N, C-alpha and C positions, 0 to 999 in steps of 0.2 A: 703269461702275465706277469709284469712287474708291480709289485705294491709296496709302497712304503707310506709310513705314517701312522701314529697311534700304535705301533708295535711295541710295547713296554713291559711284559712280563710273559710268562709261560702260557697263560690261558689265551692272550691276545696272539701270540705266536701260534699256537696250537691250532686256534681257529682259522687263521689265514692260511696256514700250511696246509690245511684240508682242502683249500680249493685253489691255491696258486702254485705255480712252479719255482717261484722265486720270491723269497722274502728279504726286504730291505729293512735295515735298522740303521738309524742314524744317530740322533742325539741323546740316545737312551746311555750310550758310553759316557758322556760328559755330564748327564743328569743325574745319573743313579750307579755308575761304576761298573767295574768289569763283571762283578757277581750277576747283575741284571742282565748283561750281555749272555753269560753263560746259562742263566735260567731260560731266557729266550731260545736258545740254540737247542736246549733239552726238549722245550715244548715242539719244535720244529721236527726234530729226531724223532720224538715219539710218534708223530704223525706218520713219518716214512717207515716205522718199524712195525705200525698195525696195517 
């Protein structure tokens, strides 16, 4: 499954990563900056660790 859109923070990344194999983020980098991308990746990583 590939999903994109609406992934903008830790919680939304964590939620979709629990059911998807791939999470695509796009405009978050342009809209919120690199720290928001890091936060999103942490959410995905945490799902994979649990």
